[in-house]
C-alpha positions in Angstrom: -49.9 44.3 73.0 -47.5 47.7 73.6 -47.0 50.4 71.5 -43.7 49.4 69.8 -44.6 45.8 70.1 -45.0 45.4 66.4 -42.5 44.4 64.3 -41.1 43.6 60.3 -39.7 40.9 60.0 -39.5 41.0 55.7 -40.8 43.3 53.0 -41.3 43.1 49.2 -42.2 44.8 45.8 -42.6 44.4 42.8 -40.7 46.4 40.2 -43.5 49.1 38.8 -44.2 49.4 35.6 -46.3 51.8 33.3 -50.1 50.8 32.1 -49.7 48.9 28.9 -46.1 47.2 30.5 -44.7 44.7 31.1 -47.1 43.6 33.9 -50.6 44.5 32.2 -51.5 41.3 31.2 -52.0 40.3 35.2 -54.8 40.8 37.2 -53.9 42.3 41.0 -53.5 38.9 42.6 -51.4 37.4 39.1 -49.0 40.3 40.7 -49.3 40.1 44.4 -49.2 36.2 44.5 -45.5 36.4 43.7 -44.4 39.0 45.5 -45.9 37.8 48.6 -44.4 34.2 48.1 -40.8 35.4 47.2 -41.2 38.4 50.3 -41.9 35.5 52.4 -38.4 32.8 50.8 -36.0 35.9 50.8 -36.8 36.4 54.7 -37.5 32.6 55.6 -41.0 33.4 56.8 -43.5 29.9 56.1 -46.1 30.7 54.5 -47.8 28.1 57.5 -47.4 31.0 59.7 -49.5 33.4 58.3 -52.5 34.4 60.5 -54.3 37.2 58.1 -53.3 38.8 54.6 -54.3 42.6 54.3 -54.7 44.4 51.0 -54.8 47.7 49.5 -56.5 48.4 46.2 -58.3 51.2 44.4 -58.6 50.3 41.1 -60.4 46.3 41.3 -64.1 47.8 41.6 -65.4 45.6 44.5 -64.6 41.7 44.8 -61.7 41.2 47.6 -58.7 41.2 46.1 -56.8 40.3 49.3 -58.6 37.3 49.3 -58.1 36.4 45.9 -54.1 37.0 46.8 -54.1 35.1 49.3 -55.9 31.7 48.0 -53.4 32.3 45.1 -50.0 32.3 47.2 -51.4 29.2 48.7 -52.9 30.6 52.4 -54.8 28.1 54.0 -58.5 28.1 53.2 -59.1 29.7 57.3 -57.1 32.0 56.4 -58.9 35.6 56.1 -58.4 38.6 54.2 -59.5 42.0 54.3 -59.4 44.6 51.7 -58.4 48.2 51.8 -59.9 50.7 49.6 -58.5 54.6 50.6 -57.6 55.2 47.4 -53.6 55.8 47.2 -53.2 55.5 51.0 -54.8 52.3 51.1 -51.4 50.3 50.6 -50.2 52.2 53.7 -53.4 51.9 56.1 -53.3 48.2 55.2 -50.6 48.1 57.4 -51.8 50.0 59.9 -54.8 48.0 60.0 -52.4 44.9 60.4 -51.0 46.5 63.3 -54.3 47.3 65.3 -54.9 43.3 64.5 -52.2 42.4 66.0 -52.5 45.1 69.0 -56.2 43.7 69.4 -54.6 40.0 69.9 -56.4 38.6 66.9 -53.3 38.1 64.9 -49.6 37.1 65.5 -48.0 37.5 62.3 -50.4 39.6 59.2 -48.9 40.3 55.7 -50.0 43.5 54.0 -49.5 45.8 51.8 -50.8 46.9 48.7 -51.9 45.5 44.8 -52.4 46.8 42.1 -53.7 46.0 38.0 -54.7 50.0 36.4 -54.1 47.9 32.9 -56.8 45.0 33.5 -59.2 48.3 35.4 -62.5 47.7 35.0 -64.7 50.3 32.6 -66.8 52.2 34.8 -70.4 53.1 34.0 -73.1 54.6 35.5 -76.1 52.7 35.2 -78.9 54.4 33.5 -81.5 56.3 35.4 -84.3 56.1 34.1 -85.4 54.1 30.4 -83.8 55.2 27.6 -80.9 56.5 29.4 -77.4 55.4 28.1 -74.9 54.4 30.6 -72.6 57.0 31.6 -68.5 56.3 31.3 -66.9 57.4 33.9 -62.5 57.3 35.0 -62.7 57.4 38.6 -65.6 58.6 41.3 -66.6 60.9 43.0 -64.7 61.7 46.5 -66.7 64.0 47.8 -70.3 64.3 47.6 -70.3 68.5 47.2 -69.0 69.4 43.9 -67.6 72.0 44.4 -65.2 70.4 47.2 -64.5 67.7 45.1 -61.9 69.1 42.1 -60.2 66.7 40.3 -56.6 66.1 41.3 -54.7 67.9 38.6 -56.7 71.1 39.2 -56.4 70.9 42.9 -52.7 70.2 41.8 -52.6 73.5 39.4 -55.1 75.5 41.6 -52.2 74.8 45.3 -49.6 75.5 42.6 -50.5 78.8 41.7 -51.6 80.1 45.3 -48.2 78.7 47.3 -46.3 80.2 44.3 -44.8 76.6 43.0 -43.7 77.6 39.3 -43.6 74.9 36.4 -39.8 75.7 36.2 -39.0 74.0 39.6 -41.6 71.5 39.2 -39.9 70.2 35.9 -36.8 70.5 38.0 -38.2 68.5 41.1 -39.4 66.0 38.5 -36.3 65.6 36.7 -33.9 65.3 39.8 -36.8 62.6 40.7 -35.8 60.3 37.5 -32.1 61.3 38.0 -32.2 59.6 41.1 -34.0 56.6 40.4 -32.0 55.7 36.7 -28.9 56.4 39.4 -30.1 53.6 41.8 -31.1 50.7 39.5 -28.2 48.9 40.2 -29.4 49.7 44.3 -33.4 48.7 44.0 -32.6 45.8 42.7 -32.4 43.6 45.8 -36.0 44.9 47.0 -37.1 43.9 43.7 -38.8 40.9 43.4 -39.4 40.2 39.3 -42.6 38.9 37.6 -41.3 37.6 34.0 -39.9 40.1 32.4 -41.0 43.0 35.2 -37.3 43.1 36.8 -36.9 46.9 37.6 -39.0 50.1 37.5 -39.2 50.7 33.8 -40.3 54.5 33.8 -37.1 56.5 35.3 -35.9 58.2 32.4 -32.6 60.0 31.9 -34.0 63.9 30.6 -32.8 66.7 30.2 -34.0 69.9 29.8 -34.4 70.0 26.4 -37.6 67.1 27.2 -39.0 69.8 29.6 -39.1 72.1 27.4 -41.5 69.3 25.7 -43.7 68.5 27.8 -47.3 69.1 27.5 -48.9 70.9 29.9 -51.9 69.0 31.4 -53.2 71.7 34.1 -54.1 75.5 34.4 -55.0 77.2 37.5 -59.0 78.3 37.1 -58.2 81.1 38.5 -59.6 83.8 36.5 -58.6 87.2 38.6 -55.0 85.6 37.4 -53.7 86.6 34.2 -53.2 83.7 31.5 -49.4 84.4 31.4 -48.8 83.5 35.2 -51.6 80.9 35.5 -49.3 79.6 32.8 -46.6 79.8 34.5 -47.7 78.1 37.1 -49.0 75.5 35.1 -48.7 71.5 36.2 -47.1 70.0 32.8 -47.0 65.8 32.1 -43.4 65.5 34.0 -44.2 66.7 37.4 -47.3 63.9 37.3 -47.1 60.4 38.4 -47.9 58.0 35.8 -50.3 55.4 36.4 -48.9 51.8 36.6 -49.3 48.2 37.8 -47.0 46.7 40.9 -47.6 45.0 44.4 -46.1 45.6 47.8 -45.7 43.7 51.1 -44.4 43.6 54.5 -45.3 41.3 57.1 -46.4 42.1 60.5 -45.9 40.4 63.9 -45.7 40.4 67.6 -42.5 39.7 69.1 -43.1 37.3 71.1 -45.0 35.2 67.6 -41.3 36.3 66.0 -39.7 35.0 68.8 -41.4 31.5 68.7 -40.7 31.6 65.0 -37.0 32.1 65.5 -37.2 35.1 63.0 -35.5 38.1 63.1 -37.3 41.2 63.8 -35.8 43.6 61.2 -37.9 47.3 62.5 -40.5 48.2 65.2 -43.4 49.6 63.9 -43.7 53.4 65.7 -46.7 54.9 64.6 -49.2 54.5 61.6 -51.7 57.5 61.2 -54.8 57.6 59.0 -55.8 61.5 58.8 -58.5 63.5 56.9 -57.9 66.8 55.5 -59.7 69.8 53.4 -61.2 67.4 49.9 -60.3 70.5 48.0 -56.5 70.4 48.5 -56.1 66.3 48.5 -52.9 66.1 47.9 -51.7 68.5 51.7 -53.0 65.4 53.2 -50.1 64.1 53.4 -48.4 66.6 55.2 -51.3 66.6 58.0 -50.6 63.1 58.3 -46.9 63.1 58.3 -47.0 65.8 61.4 -49.2 64.0 63.0 -47.0 60.9 63.2 -44.7 63.0 64.2 -46.6 64.7 67.2 -48.1 60.8 68.2 -44.5 59.9 68.8 -42.7 63.3 69.7 -40.1 62.4 67.2 -38.6 65.3 65.5 -38.4 65.5 61.4 -34.8 66.2 62.2 -34.8 62.9 63.8 -35.8 60.5 60.6 -32.6 58.8 58.7 -35.1 58.5 55.6 -37.8 59.9 54.6 -40.0 59.3 51.7 -42.9 60.6 50.0 -45.5 59.3 47.1 -45.4 62.1 45.3 -48.1 62.4 43.0 -47.2 65.8 41.4 -43.7 67.1 42.4 -45.8 70.4 43.6 -47.1 68.4 46.5 -43.2 67.0 47.0 -42.0 71.3 47.5 -45.0 71.5 49.8 -44.1 68.7 52.3 -40.2 69.9 52.0 -41.0 73.7 52.5 -43.8 73.0 55.4 -42.0 70.4 57.4 -38.8 71.9 56.8 -37.0 69.2 55.4 -34.2 69.2 53.1 -35.4 67.7 49.4 -31.7 66.3 49.9 -33.5 64.1 52.3 -36.8 63.5 50.8 -36.7 60.1 48.8 -33.3 59.4 48.0 -33.7 57.1 45.2 -36.6 58.9 43.3 -40.3 58.8 44.4 -43.3 58.3 42.5 -42.5 61.1 39.9 -39.7 58.9 38.8 -41.2 55.3 39.7 -44.6 55.2 38.9 -48.3 55.2 41.1 -49.8 52.1 40.9 -53.2 53.6 43.6 -53.4 51.0 45.8 -50.3 49.8 46.4 -48.1 52.7 45.8 -48.5 53.9 50.2 -47.0 50.1 50.7 -44.1 50.6 48.2 -43.0 53.4 49.6 -42.6 52.5 52.5 -41.0 49.3 51.2 -38.3 51.1 49.5 -37.9 53.1 52.9 -36.7 49.5 55.2 -34.8 48.7 52.0 -33.1 51.7 51.9 -32.7 51.7 55.9 -31.8 48.4 56.0 -28.9 48.7 53.5 -27.3 51.7 55.3 -29.3 53.2 58.4 -27.7 52.4 61.9 -29.6 50.5 64.5 -31.8 52.8 65.8 -32.3 55.1 62.9 -35.5 56.3 62.4 -37.8 56.8 59.5 -40.6 58.1 58.0 -43.3 57.8 55.0 -45.9 59.3 54.1 -49.2 59.3 51.1 -52.2 61.5 50.2 -55.3 60.4 48.9 -58.5 61.8 47.1 -61.4 63.4 48.9 -58.6 64.3 51.2 -57.0 61.6 53.4 -53.6 60.9 54.6 -51.3 58.4 55.7 -48.0 58.2 57.0 -45.6 55.7 59.1 -42.3 55.5 61.6 -40.3 52.7 61.8 -37.1 52.0 63.8 -34.3 49.6 62.2 -33.7 47.2 65.1 
């Protein structure tokens, strides 16, 4: 299969709801299956045409959520299913892996994306090493073997904000804009969301003003003791400047052009590039920049060639750095709000950003328009993809 032979036949996503919200009683496959089936129905794709399912998941702590998804959706027992855990990158990495299956001739039509039920995530404990020890509860695993290279995500964001001169005021202003865009786009987003019970829209975006920003608590401050406390506080991370924990799912249907013709299905987008990169684990959120640059280099496109750009911005400081490094106008990024105004269902977030991009481009972009989406993950991982409107 030649580059560009993979096409996107359909996409869809759930609403994104904060933990404890409308999706909080559901397991990952119980969120994912309605999205998968609703997407196929929306685009007229027969379930029997699917050759494989690949799903990203980060909080399930083992098992094979993709297999659970495939069986819950009614896929034939013979359909293989692969779960991917590259943390936040997992949903977008799953789509790139689907392209690899097509290129290898192992499948003709693949469903790929991500699903996350953070509300139902198992309680994590390390087993005792010696008799008499208690099991140690932990929130997240290590992402680098050297603790000095594995700061918590919040601390890493605070360190970068201080080092890059990104103030709390700048971060809060960015977050305010993300919420405002998401609130303004609620009706616009309805055409891409597949309802699951009462979860019919993203529930986190709020109409905020500067009084709200002043009341937001600080959640992280750089530990650089060579800088005075007042300066560190000026570049601190506030609650509104991070993407909240959430539940959700999103998928796309990727196929060869021959399969699309055989099934008499319309390709909406061509898959132009999908990349996964490694970067410094000390600054994990910057890996999205490396991934975007790698995708552009692989295709010889420029950022100015992109009709739309979606970044899952886990931190406002990350989005600001992304725009600065790529020489991208803030107005071009996340036109209808990003992860800051939506939420972060970890293993699904990259696929949700892709679904957002596809929905916007289908509605407004001309044929031949290009779009880019990117995401970063703990441990210094990044993923990005470029698509072209057919």
